[in-house]
Structures are given as structure tokens and as C-alpha cells.
C-alpha positions as CSV (number, residue, x, y, z in Angstrom):
1,X,202.8,-101.7,39.3
2,X,205.6,-101.9,36.4
3,X,207.6,-105.2,36.3
4,X,211.0,-105.7,36.0
5,X,211.1,-106.9,32.8
6,X,208.7,-103.9,31.3
7,X,211.2,-101.6,33.4
8,X,214.5,-102.8,31.9
9,X,212.8,-102.7,28.4
10,X,211.7,-99.1,28.9
11,X,215.1,-97.8,30.3
12,X,216.9,-99.7,27.3
13,X,214.5,-98.2,24.6
14,X,215.5,-94.8,25.3
15,X,218.8,-94.9,26.9
16,X,220.4,-97.1,24.1
17,X,222.7,-95.1,21.9
18,X,220.9,-93.9,18.5
19,X,221.2,-93.4,14.8
20,X,219.4,-93.7,11.8
21,X,219.3,-91.9,8.5
22,X,216.8,-88.9,8.9
23,X,217.9,-85.6,9.0
24,X,218.5,-85.5,12.6
25,X,221.3,-87.9,12.2
26,X,222.6,-87.0,8.7
27,X,223.4,-83.2,8.7
28,X,224.7,-83.4,5.4
29,X,225.5,-85.9,2.1
30,X,226.8,-84.6,-1.1
31,X,225.2,-84.2,-4.5
32,X,228.2,-85.9,-6.1
33,X,230.9,-88.8,-5.7
34,X,234.1,-87.6,-3.8
35,X,232.0,-85.3,-1.6
36,X,231.8,-85.5,2.1
37,X,228.8,-86.8,4.5
38,X,228.4,-85.2,7.7
39,X,226.9,-87.8,10.5
40,X,225.8,-87.9,14.1
41,X,225.1,-90.5,16.8
42,X,223.1,-89.5,20.2
43,X,224.1,-91.4,23.4
44,X,223.3,-91.1,27.0
45,X,225.9,-88.9,29.1
46,X,228.2,-91.4,30.4
47,X,227.7,-94.0,27.8
48,X,231.4,-93.9,26.5
49,X,234.5,-91.4,26.8
50,X,235.1,-91.9,23.0
51,X,233.4,-92.3,19.7
52,X,235.0,-93.2,16.3
53,X,233.1,-94.0,13.1
54,X,234.1,-97.1,10.9
55,X,233.1,-96.5,7.2
56,X,234.0,-98.8,3.8
57,X,235.5,-97.3,0.9
58,X,236.1,-99.9,-2.3
59,X,236.0,-102.4,0.0
60,X,238.3,-101.3,2.5
61,X,237.4,-99.8,5.9
62,X,238.6,-96.6,7.5
63,X,237.9,-95.1,10.7
64,X,237.9,-91.6,12.0
65,X,237.6,-90.0,15.3
66,X,234.0,-88.5,16.3
67,X,233.7,-85.2,18.1
68,X,231.7,-83.7,20.7
69,X,228.8,-81.6,18.9
70,X,225.9,-80.9,21.3
71,X,225.0,-81.6,24.7
72,X,221.0,-82.1,25.5
73,X,218.8,-83.5,28.5
74,X,221.5,-85.6,29.1
75,X,222.3,-87.0,26.2
76,X,225.8,-86.3,24.1
77,X,225.7,-85.9,20.2
78,X,228.7,-87.0,18.5
79,X,229.9,-86.1,14.9
80,X,231.9,-87.3,12.0
81,X,232.5,-86.6,8.7
82,X,233.2,-89.5,6.0
83,X,234.1,-89.5,2.3
84,X,231.2,-90.6,0.0
85,X,233.8,-92.8,-2.4
86,X,230.7,-95.2,-3.6
87,X,227.0,-94.7,-4.7
88,X,226.7,-96.3,-1.5
89,X,228.9,-96.0,1.9
90,X,228.7,-98.3,4.8
91,X,229.2,-97.0,8.1
92,X,229.0,-98.3,12.0
93,X,229.8,-96.4,15.2
94,X,232.4,-98.1,18.0
95,X,231.7,-96.6,21.5
96,X,234.7,-96.7,23.9
97,X,234.8,-96.6,27.5
98,X,232.4,-95.3,30.1
99,X,229.4,-97.6,30.7
100,X,229.7,-99.3,27.4
101,X,233.3,-100.2,27.6
102,X,233.3,-101.5,23.6
103,X,230.1,-101.6,21.6
104,X,229.7,-101.5,17.8
105,X,226.5,-99.5,17.0
106,X,224.9,-100.5,13.7
107,X,220.9,-101.1,12.3
108,X,220.7,-103.9,14.4
109,X,221.6,-102.2,17.8
110,X,224.7,-102.0,19.8
111,X,226.9,-105.3,20.4
112,X,230.2,-105.9,22.7
113,X,231.8,-107.8,20.0
114,X,232.8,-107.4,16.3
115,X,229.8,-108.1,14.0
116,X,229.6,-108.7,10.2
117,X,228.6,-105.7,8.1
118,X,225.5,-106.7,6.8
119,X,223.6,-104.7,9.3
120,X,225.8,-101.6,9.0
121,X,224.1,-98.1,8.2
122,X,224.0,-97.3,4.3
123,X,224.0,-93.9,3.1
124,X,223.2,-93.7,-0.8
125,X,224.5,-91.2,-2.9
126,X,221.3,-90.9,-4.9
127,X,218.3,-90.8,-2.7
128,X,216.8,-91.9,-5.9
129,X,212.8,-91.8,-5.4
130,X,210.8,-88.9,-6.6
131,X,210.2,-86.4,-3.5
132,X,206.5,-86.8,-3.6
133,X,206.5,-90.3,-2.8
134,X,207.6,-90.5,1.0
135,X,204.5,-88.1,1.8
136,X,201.9,-90.2,0.1
137,X,199.3,-92.9,0.5
138,X,199.1,-95.6,-1.9
139,X,195.8,-97.2,-2.8
140,X,195.9,-100.5,-4.5
141,X,193.3,-101.5,-6.8
142,X,192.6,-104.8,-8.6
143,X,190.8,-103.5,-11.6
144,X,188.3,-106.2,-12.4
145,X,186.9,-106.2,-8.4
146,X,186.9,-102.3,-7.8
147,X,183.9,-101.0,-9.9
148,X,182.4,-101.4,-12.9
149,X,180.7,-98.7,-15.7
150,X,180.0,-101.6,-18.5
151,X,182.9,-99.3,-20.0
152,X,184.4,-103.1,-21.5
153,X,180.7,-104.6,-22.6
154,X,181.7,-104.1,-26.1
155,X,184.7,-106.0,-26.0
156,X,184.6,-109.4,-27.3
157,X,184.4,-111.8,-24.4
158,X,187.5,-113.9,-24.2
159,X,187.1,-117.8,-23.9
160,X,188.7,-118.0,-20.8
161,X,186.4,-115.7,-18.8
162,X,183.6,-117.3,-16.3
163,X,181.3,-114.4,-15.9
164,X,180.2,-113.5,-12.2
165,X,177.6,-111.3,-10.8
166,X,179.3,-108.3,-9.0
167,X,178.0,-108.9,-5.4
168,X,178.9,-112.6,-5.7
169,X,182.0,-114.0,-3.7
170,X,184.8,-115.4,-5.6
171,X,185.4,-119.0,-5.7
172,X,188.8,-119.1,-4.5
173,X,190.6,-122.1,-4.9
174,X,189.0,-123.6,-7.5
175,X,189.9,-124.1,-11.3
176,X,187.8,-121.2,-12.1
177,X,189.7,-119.2,-9.7
178,X,192.1,-117.2,-12.3
179,X,189.2,-117.0,-14.6
180,X,186.4,-115.2,-12.6
181,X,185.6,-112.2,-14.4
182,X,183.4,-110.0,-12.6
183,X,183.6,-106.8,-14.9
184,X,185.6,-103.9,-13.0
185,X,187.1,-101.2,-15.5
186,X,189.3,-97.8,-15.4
187,X,186.4,-95.6,-15.5
188,X,184.8,-97.1,-12.5
189,X,188.0,-96.4,-10.8
190,X,187.9,-92.4,-12.0
191,X,184.4,-92.4,-10.9
192,X,185.2,-93.3,-7.4
193,X,188.5,-91.0,-6.9
194,X,186.6,-89.1,-4.3
195,X,186.2,-92.0,-2.1
196,X,189.9,-92.7,-2.3
197,X,190.8,-89.2,-1.5
198,X,188.5,-89.2,1.2
199,X,190.9,-91.3,3.1
200,X,193.7,-89.0,1.8
201,X,195.5,-91.9,-0.6
202,X,196.9,-89.5,-3.3
203,X,198.8,-92.7,-5.3
204,X,197.0,-95.4,-7.4
205,X,198.6,-98.6,-7.9
206,X,196.5,-100.6,-10.3
207,X,197.5,-104.1,-10.9
208,X,198.3,-104.9,-14.8
209,X,195.9,-103.7,-16.9
210,X,197.3,-105.6,-19.7
211,X,195.4,-108.0,-22.3
212,X,195.9,-111.3,-20.6
213,X,194.5,-115.0,-20.1
214,X,193.4,-114.4,-16.8
215,X,191.4,-111.6,-14.4
216,X,194.5,-111.1,-12.5
217,X,196.6,-110.4,-16.0
218,X,200.2,-111.1,-14.9
219,X,199.9,-113.3,-17.7
220,X,199.9,-110.4,-20.5
221,X,199.5,-111.5,-24.2
222,X,200.6,-107.9,-25.3
223,X,202.5,-105.0,-23.4
224,X,201.4,-102.3,-26.3
225,X,197.9,-101.7,-25.0
226,X,195.2,-101.4,-22.1
227,X,192.7,-104.3,-22.1
228,X,189.6,-103.4,-24.0
229,X,187.8,-105.0,-21.0
230,X,189.0,-102.5,-18.8
231,X,188.2,-99.9,-21.4
232,X,191.0,-99.7,-23.2
233,X,193.8,-97.0,-23.8
234,X,191.2,-94.0,-23.7
235,X,189.9,-95.5,-20.3
236,X,193.7,-95.3,-18.7
237,X,194.6,-91.8,-20.3
238,X,191.2,-90.3,-18.9
239,X,192.0,-91.7,-15.6
240,X,195.6,-90.7,-15.8
241,X,194.5,-87.0,-16.4
242,X,191.7,-87.2,-13.9
243,X,194.2,-88.3,-11.2
244,X,196.8,-85.7,-12.1
245,X,194.4,-83.0,-12.1
246,X,193.6,-84.0,-8.5
247,X,197.6,-83.9,-7.4
248,X,197.5,-87.7,-7.4
249,X,199.7,-90.2,-9.0
250,X,199.3,-93.1,-11.0
251,X,201.7,-96.3,-10.8
252,X,201.4,-99.4,-13.1
253,X,202.4,-103.1,-12.5
254,X,204.6,-104.9,-14.7
255,X,206.1,-108.5,-14.9
256,X,210.0,-108.2,-15.7
257,X,210.5,-111.8,-14.8
258,X,207.7,-113.2,-17.1
259,X,204.9,-112.4,-19.6
260,X,201.9,-115.0,-20.8
261,X,202.4,-118.0,-23.0
262,X,199.5,-116.1,-25.2
263,X,201.9,-113.3,-25.4
264,X,203.0,-113.1,-29.6
265,X,206.7,-112.9,-28.4
266,X,206.3,-116.3,-26.8
267,X,204.2,-117.8,-29.4
268,X,206.6,-117.0,-32.0
269,X,209.7,-118.1,-29.8
270,X,207.6,-121.6,-29.4
271,X,206.8,-122.0,-33.2
272,X,210.3,-121.6,-34.4
273,X,213.7,-122.1,-32.9
274,X,215.1,-119.8,-35.5
275,X,212.9,-116.9,-34.3
276,X,214.9,-114.1,-33.1
277,X,212.0,-114.2,-30.0
278,X,213.7,-117.3,-28.9
279,X,216.5,-115.7,-26.9
280,X,214.1,-113.9,-24.6
281,X,213.1,-116.9,-23.0
282,X,215.0,-120.3,-21.4
283,X,214.1,-123.1,-23.5
284,X,216.7,-125.1,-21.6
285,X,214.4,-128.4,-21.0
286,X,213.4,-126.9,-17.6
287,X,210.7,-129.5,-15.8
288,X,207.8,-129.8,-16.5
289,X,207.2,-127.9,-19.8
290,X,210.6,-127.9,-21.2
291,X,211.0,-124.0,-20.4
292,X,211.6,-121.9,-17.7
293,X,208.7,-120.4,-15.9
294,X,207.6,-118.9,-12.9
295,X,207.2,-121.6,-10.3
296,X,206.6,-124.0,-13.1
297,X,203.3,-122.3,-14.0
298,X,203.0,-123.2,-17.7
299,X,201.2,-119.9,-18.8
300,X,203.9,-117.7,-17.2
301,X,207.3,-118.5,-19.4
302,X,210.5,-116.9,-17.5
303,X,212.1,-114.0,-19.7
304,X,216.0,-114.3,-20.1
305,X,217.5,-111.0,-19.4
306,X,220.9,-111.9,-20.9
307,X,219.4,-110.9,-24.0
308,X,220.1,-107.8,-25.3
309,X,216.9,-108.0,-27.6
310,X,214.8,-108.5,-24.5
311,X,216.1,-105.6,-23.0
312,X,215.5,-103.0,-25.9
313,X,211.8,-104.5,-26.1
314,X,211.0,-104.2,-22.6
315,X,212.9,-100.9,-22.4
316,X,210.4,-99.5,-25.0
317,X,207.5,-100.9,-22.7
318,X,208.8,-99.3,-19.6
319,X,209.4,-96.0,-21.5
320,X,206.4,-95.6,-23.5
321,X,203.7,-95.9,-20.4
322,X,205.7,-93.6,-18.3
323,X,205.5,-91.2,-21.4
324,X,201.7,-91.9,-21.7
325,X,201.6,-90.2,-17.9
326,X,202.2,-93.4,-15.3
327,X,204.4,-92.1,-12.5
328,X,206.3,-95.0,-12.1
329,X,205.9,-98.8,-11.9
330,X,205.7,-101.6,-9.3
331,X,207.5,-104.5,-10.4
332,X,206.1,-108.2,-10.2
333,X,208.3,-110.6,-8.0
334,X,210.9,-108.5,-8.3
335,X,213.1,-110.9,-6.3
336,X,213.3,-113.7,-9.3
337,X,213.9,-110.9,-12.0
338,X,217.1,-111.8,-13.7
339,X,217.8,-114.9,-11.6
340,X,217.9,-118.2,-13.0
341,X,220.2,-121.1,-12.2
342,X,223.7,-119.9,-13.2
343,X,222.4,-116.7,-13.8
344,X,221.9,-113.6,-11.2
345,X,221.3,-110.7,-13.3
346,X,218.8,-109.3,-10.4
347,X,221.0,-106.0,-9.4
348,X,221.5,-105.0,-13.3
349,X,217.9,-105.2,-14.3
350,X,217.2,-103.0,-11.5
351,X,220.0,-100.5,-12.4
352,X,218.9,-100.4,-16.1
353,X,215.0,-100.1,-15.1
354,X,216.0,-97.3,-12.5
355,X,217.9,-95.5,-15.5
356,X,215.1,-96.0,-17.8
357,X,212.5,-94.7,-15.1
358,X,214.0,-91.1,-15.4
359,X,212.9,-89.8,-11.5
360,X,209.8,-91.5,-11.6
361,X,208.7,-94.4,-9.1
362,X,210.3,-98.0,-9.2
363,X,208.8,-100.4,-6.4
364,X,209.2,-103.9,-6.1
365,X,207.5,-106.7,-5.2
366,X,209.5,-109.0,-2.4
367,X,208.3,-111.1,0.2
368,X,211.1,-112.2,2.3
369,X,214.5,-110.6,2.8
370,X,214.7,-107.7,0.3
371,X,217.7,-106.2,1.8
372,X,220.6,-107.2,-0.5
373,X,218.5,-106.1,-3.3
374,X,218.2,-102.6,-2.1
375,X,221.3,-101.5,-2.9
376,X,220.7,-97.8,-3.4
377,X,221.1,-98.2,-7.2
378,X,218.0,-100.1,-8.1
379,X,214.6,-100.4,-6.6
380,X,213.6,-97.3,-4.3
381,X,211.7,-99.5,-2.3
382,X,210.0,-102.9,-1.6
383,X,206.6,-103.7,-0.8
384,X,207.2,-104.7,3.0
385,X,206.2,-107.7,3.9
386,X,209.0,-109.3,5.8
387,X,209.8,-106.4,8.0
388,X,206.3,-104.7,8.2
389,X,203.2,-106.9,7.3
390,X,204.3,-110.0,9.2
391,X,205.1,-108.5,12.4
392,X,202.3,-106.6,12.3
393,X,200.2,-109.7,11.6
394,X,201.9,-112.1,14.1
395,X,201.5,-109.4,16.9
396,X,198.0,-108.4,16.4
397,X,196.6,-111.8,15.2
398,X,193.5,-113.9,16.1
399,X,194.0,-116.9,18.2
400,X,194.2,-120.4,16.8
401,X,195.7,-122.1,13.8
402,X,197.2,-119.6,10.9
403,X,199.7,-119.9,7.8
404,X,202.4,-117.7,7.2
405,X,202.2,-115.3,4.2
406,X,203.2,-117.0,0.8
407,X,203.7,-120.4,2.7
408,X,202.1,-123.3,4.2
409,X,204.2,-123.2,7.4
410,X,202.4,-122.6,10.9
411,X,202.7,-119.0,11.7
412,X,204.1,-117.9,15.3
413,X,202.4,-115.4,17.6
414,X,204.5,-112.7,18.6
415,X,204.9,-110.4,21.3
416,X,205.8,-107.0,21.4
417,X,209.6,-107.8,21.6
418,X,209.4,-109.9,18.8
419,X,207.5,-107.8,16.4
420,X,210.1,-105.0,17.1
421,X,213.1,-107.0,17.0
422,X,211.9,-108.3,13.2
423,X,210.8,-104.5,12.1
424,X,214.2,-103.4,13.3
425,X,216.0,-106.2,11.4
426,X,214.8,-105.7,8.1
427,X,215.4,-101.5,8.4
428,X,219.4,-102.6,9.4
429,X,221.6,-102.4,6.3
430,X,219.5,-100.5,4.1
431,X,219.6,-96.9,3.0
432,X,216.9,-94.4,5.2
433,X,215.5,-93.6,2.0
434,X,214.7,-97.4,0.8
435,X,212.9,-97.3,4.6
436,X,211.0,-94.4,3.7
437,X,209.9,-95.3,0.5
438,X,209.1,-98.9,1.1
439,X,205.6,-99.7,1.4
440,X,204.1,-100.4,4.9
441,X,201.5,-102.9,4.3
442,X,198.8,-105.0,6.5
443,X,197.5,-107.0,3.3
444,X,197.3,-107.2,-0.6
445,X,196.0,-109.0,-3.1
446,X,198.4,-111.7,-2.8
447,X,197.2,-112.4,0.9
448,X,194.1,-112.6,3.3
449,X,192.7,-109.4,4.5
450,X,193.9,-107.8,7.6
451,X,190.3,-108.1,8.7
452,X,190.4,-111.6,8.6
453,X,193.7,-111.9,10.0
454,X,192.5,-110.2,13.2
455,X,188.9,-110.8,13.5
456,X,188.8,-107.7,15.3
457,X,187.6,-103.9,14.7
458,X,190.0,-102.5,17.6
459,X,192.9,-104.5,16.3
460,X,192.6,-103.4,13.0
461,X,192.5,-100.0,14.1
462,X,195.9,-100.5,16.1
463,X,197.4,-101.7,12.7
464,X,196.1,-98.8,10.9
465,X,197.9,-96.3,13.3
466,X,201.0,-98.6,13.1
467,X,201.0,-98.4,9.2
468,X,200.4,-94.7,9.0
469,X,203.3,-93.8,11.6
470,X,205.6,-96.1,11.1
471,X,208.7,-95.3,8.4
472,X,207.4,-96.1,4.8
473,X,204.7,-95.3,2.5
474,X,201.2,-97.1,3.8
475,X,199.6,-99.1,1.5
476,X,196.1,-99.6,1.6
477,X,194.2,-102.4,-0.2
478,X,191.0,-100.9,-1.7
479,X,188.2,-102.3,0.5
480,X,190.3,-102.7,3.7
481,X,189.0,-99.1,4.9
482,X,185.7,-100.5,4.9
483,X,186.1,-104.0,6.6
484,X,186.2,-106.1,4.0
485,X,187.2,-109.8,4.6
486,X,189.0,-112.8,2.9
487,X,190.9,-115.6,4.3
488,X,193.5,-116.1,1.5
489,X,194.9,-113.9,-1.4
490,X,192.0,-115.1,-4.0
491,X,189.5,-115.0,-1.5
492,X,190.6,-111.6,-0.7
493,X,189.7,-110.3,-4.2
494,X,186.3,-109.5,-3.1
495,X,184.3,-106.9,-5.3
496,X,183.9,-103.3,-3.3
497,X,180.1,-103.4,-2.1
498,X,179.6,-99.5,-3.7
499,X,175.8,-100.3,-3.8
500,X,175.7,-102.2,0.0
501,X,176.8,-99.5,2.3
502,X,175.3,-101.1,5.2
503,X,177.6,-103.7,4.9
504,X,180.6,-100.9,5.7
505,X,182.6,-100.7,8.6
506,X,181.9,-96.8,8.8
507,X,183.7,-96.3,12.2
508,X,186.8,-98.3,10.8
509,X,186.4,-95.9,7.5
510,X,186.3,-93.0,9.7
511,X,189.7,-94.2,11.7
512,X,191.2,-94.5,8.0
513,X,190.2,-90.8,7.2
514,X,191.3,-89.4,10.4
515,X,194.4,-91.8,10.6
516,X,195.3,-90.8,6.7
517,X,195.1,-87.2,7.3
518,X,197.7,-87.0,10.1
519,X,199.9,-89.1,8.0
520,X,199.6,-86.5,5.2
521,X,199.8,-83.2,7.2
522,X,203.2,-84.5,9.6
523,X,206.4,-84.4,7.9
524,X,207.6,-86.5,10.7
525,X,205.5,-89.0,9.8
526,X,206.8,-88.9,6.2
527,X,210.7,-88.6,6.9
528,X,211.2,-88.4,10.4
529,X,213.8,-90.5,12.4
530,X,212.4,-93.7,14.6
531,X,213.4,-94.4,18.1
532,X,211.8,-96.7,20.6
533,X,210.5,-95.6,23.9
534,X,209.1,-98.5,25.5
535,X,208.3,-102.2,24.1
536,X,206.5,-104.6,26.2
537,X,204.5,-107.9,25.1
538,X,201.5,-105.7,24.7
539,X,202.4,-102.1,24.5
540,X,205.1,-100.7,21.7
541,X,205.4,-96.9,22.3
542,X,207.8,-94.9,19.6
543,X,209.0,-91.3,18.6
544,X,209.0,-90.1,15.3
545,X,211.2,-87.1,15.1
546,X,212.7,-84.2,12.8
547,X,214.3,-80.8,13.6
548,X,210.8,-79.4,14.0
549,X,208.9,-81.8,15.5
550,X,208.3,-84.7,18.0
551,X,205.6,-87.1,17.9
552,X,204.8,-90.0,20.2
553,X,202.8,-93.2,19.1
554,X,201.9,-96.1,21.3
555,X,200.1,-99.1,20.0
556,X,198.9,-101.8,22.3
557,X,196.7,-104.9,21.9
558,X,195.5,-105.4,25.2
559,X,195.3,-103.5,28.6
560,X,199.2,-103.4,30.0
561,X,201.0,-101.9,32.9
562,X,201.0,-97.7,32.6
563,X,204.1,-96.5,30.4
564,X,205.8,-93.1,32.1
565,X,207.5,-90.6,29.6
566,X,210.0,-88.5,30.4
567,X,208.7,-85.8,27.8
568,X,207.1,-82.3,28.4
569,X,203.2,-81.5,27.2
570,X,201.8,-84.3,25.2
571,X,199.1,-82.6,22.8
572,X,196.9,-85.2,21.6
573,X,196.5,-85.6,17.9
574,X,194.6,-89.2,18.0
575,X,193.3,-91.4,20.9
576,X,193.2,-90.5,24.6
577,X,195.3,-87.7,26.8
578,X,198.0,-88.7,28.5
579,X,198.1,-87.4,32.3
580,X,201.2,-86.3,34.3
581,X,203.5,-88.2,31.9
582,X,201.9,-91.8,31.9
583,X,200.7,-92.9,28.9
584,X,197.1,-94.4,28.5
585,X,197.0,-98.3,29.7
586,X,193.9,-99.4,27.9
587,X,193.8,-101.6,24.7
588,X,193.5,-102.5,22.3
589,X,194.1,-99.3,21.3
590,X,196.3,-96.4,19.4
591,X,197.4,-92.9,20.1
592,X,199.3,-90.0,18.9
593,X,200.4,-86.8,21.1
594,X,202.7,-84.0,19.7
595,X,205.8,-83.1,22.5
596,X,206.2,-80.0,23.5
597,X,208.7,-79.3,25.8
598,X,207.5,-75.6,26.7
């Protein structure tokens, strides 16, 4: 028997007025500034007697009446037209009379009083991201730990390196952590493209490949070449060509916030106060080294984006590797780029970088509230730690003590309402294009492995299902698909056990393959809108919808009360059949059905 709380949650989920930026709700958008957009909002019959749309142009709010567009299955669709007078237009809906009385609908939901504009819907004139991205699955590779062919064996062994056997585990939190060299290389990546394609990933994201003073390579000593330890420039060119021949794309990793203390630019700047490179950095007395650096780390001097010379030099870096075949960049610690003391050039740098990428992908690393930095004119999307990874972790994680991501703070334990609330909060206030082009990730080279977070094959399967069906581009960290573990970032950078297939979770790999295939083959999962059908402590059901397709997804972390849905025939695409309009109540479990009203 369904509890009163669950009944109320289910009723409010589908009965709530709804709008998002998908094709069902944004019917027309102009190509040029000054054109008009046509948007729609759906609400149950009787929810309102009248609806208005409020939009902002040049900082000033305006409003226009919405008109009834159509009625279907007890729902009214209200339509309004607004001018697109700025590169990004923010808007909200006002419902008047009826059952609502008075209510504002924004990306955060409907409320009965005036609220600030941070959660308003946003329509970006320029969607920006390359069209291939939203329909993709990204596969992250930490080159030193993925596969080795010995291509870098002829390179001179750097003095910092601590050579390790391939099957050894990283030492983790030790003085050697940044210097453990396992010998992975780019030809090793090329040799395993069949495996990557087998889970239907079609974008390779390579963490930095530049020469550096560590195996993580975020302390580049040059941006002009590929590290010989990885096989050099020829190895990258060969990998890019092989990937492109398969219809795959390759994304590099660039540090616009800092370089390494061994970089020629910094060495010349440090040695000579009159050197032109001096202005590329902040020699401002910052403790403890006298210059600004990333989180006070001596080997990572911060770049000064008020310097025209830096923009010229980094512009050449950005463009030269795109010209060499890269399909875009992931920007390391993008939230810190251009920000130092009184300087806040972050948005300016993001727009500068977007112009240089010329239609290629520009994806930002951002570990917390990214919304102000996704203004529709800079980064195309972010690594969605705040709006996907954390809520998924805290809903599905194992019992016991746990730390938050990128923090020593105690981690919460979410129920389904908390998880959905967090996900909705971070979709609010940004354009739907940014939502669809942000990466839904369960972990990365900077975090614990999800398998260790959940400590459960079944919970991992639920998380994969959510990752592949939530708005955004799934990003899989190499090894997740075979069940690799790791309790924190460096511990998670374990080598791929290619020669030990008996250690693989083969059943999990099968789920990655099936769910990856579904993700890549359904437009509703790539670009469709999102509506919640049911939310309770242990179960979350939601729709992904386009004009031509409706998919129903159910994620559960434990057995739960049955969920009844008001839909027609449900064709099972993954998981168990639904019978008589009632969804399976088992768990942990994940299911996908195609809805047919015929």
C-alpha cells in the first residue's frame, strides 16, 4: 500500500506545471540577435485561468500574455513569444487564478511568491557546442595508467620518476604519489579502441599529454609537444587519425589556470624581473613562495590573464593542437581561471577560448556551483560534480563514514527527494544547451571510484542507468566498466588489468554495453526534456521526451512500494516488464520502457 507521503510526491511530480529548454517547450529560436523565440509551458487543466511570460532584455523585465496552444490528456499547453535582445535571455512563467492562484514557475519549480532571478530559465542565442557532442559517451583516459606498449621506453627517464610495475597498486598518499610512473602510452590507447567502442563510447578525453614534472602532467613544462614518455607527437597524431577513422572524437586537457614551475616561461620570469615572461605570472608576494600558485602548490604558478602576451601565447597553444586534429578541450580548474584577488576575468577568458575553438568543444572542470560561469557565451558545459555526481553518490553510497568530494567534510546520506532536489537545483538557471552538454560522471581521476563509494554491483548498475539517461553527456573513467576500485583520487588511478580478465566484473561490463547502446541510439536520451513521474526515499522515476519518443526510467536503491503510472503500453528496453500500469517494486534495480499510447 502506498503511503500518504509517496502518494503526494507522485501526484505533485506529474501534476506540476512544467517547462524546460527541450524541443517540446522551445518551438522556435532565432539565429540572430533581435529575432523572436516561441516557448511553451504545460500545466494540468484548471491549474491557472491565465498565464504570462516575464522576460528580461538589457536588464529590464517585460511581460507578455501567453495563449492557449493545445489541450491533450487533461493538460493545457500555453504558448508565448519573446524577443531575443541579448545573447542570453532569462524568463519565467506567471500562473494566475485557478488552482494555483498565484505562482511563479522557474527552473527551481513553482512558488507562490516573488523570487530572485537566479533560477529563471535561460535561452542562449548560440547553442555553441558541436552537434555531435550531446549524443556522445565520453571515455576518460589517464594515459600513464591505461595501457603500455613500451613506446616511451627510448625516452630519457626523468629524474623525478619512480618506476612501477604495471600490476602494482599506486602508493596513494605518499611522497611518491605524483611521481609513480607505470609507463602507459598513447599507442596503448590506440590498441584498445575496440574495447572503448564496445561500451559505445565515441569521445576520448585524455588527461594532459604534455611533458611535465609528474605523471599527472598538470604541471606542464611545455605546451608545444607531446611527452616522449607517451610516444611523442607522432603517437598522438596516429591515435587521433585512428579515432577519427572510427567516427570518434579526441579531447585534450589544458591548464589555463597555471603551468608547471619547470616551464620555460616561468623559468625565464623567475630568473629575470625584466623578462617579458614576468607579466605572465603574479610575482606579487603571495605566500609562501612570493608568487601566486594553484592552492599554494609551489610547482603550479598561476597565469595572469590580464597580460595580452599570455593571451597571444596561450591562443597559439589552443589553436595549434586543434589544427593538429583535437576536437576540443577540457579546461582544468576552470572555476579558478582568471580569478586572483581583485581580478575576475573568468567570463572574459571563457569567451576568448570559445572564439578560438571555432566550433570545437570547450568543457570546463568545475567542482561546485558552476551556474554563474555557464552564461551561454563561454564554456559549453561542465563536469557535473555538483548536479549529478554528488547527488548520485549520496543516494546510492554504502553505509558508514564518508567524505564529501574535494573536501574533508562529512558526507550526507540522501533520500530520493534530496537527490532530485540537488539535481534540479543545478539544472536551474542555465540554458538547456549547457545542461545537455555537461558531463554526467560517477567518478574521475580526481575522486574515489564509484564502485568503492557504493561497494555494490547492484547499486553500480543503478548508477550507470541514471548516468546514461539523465540529461547530459555520460563520462566514464577508464576501468569503471570492469569494476575497478579506489578510495580516493590517486588510489583510483590504478592501471587497467588487461592481462587479468578474471578480475573484471564481466556482468557489469555487459550492463555498460547494453545501457551505452541505448544511450547512443535514442534521441530522447540525448536531447529530450525531463519530467519527474515519482519521487520517494528509495525510488525515482522520470520521463525523457521528444516530439517523436517518450521513455520512462525507474531507478531504485531498495525494494519500495509499487508505483502506478498513467501511461499506455510500456515496451521494456532494459530491466523488467511493467504490468497493468504498475512498475516493478524491486531494488536495487534500473528499468527503461518506451511509452506507446496506442
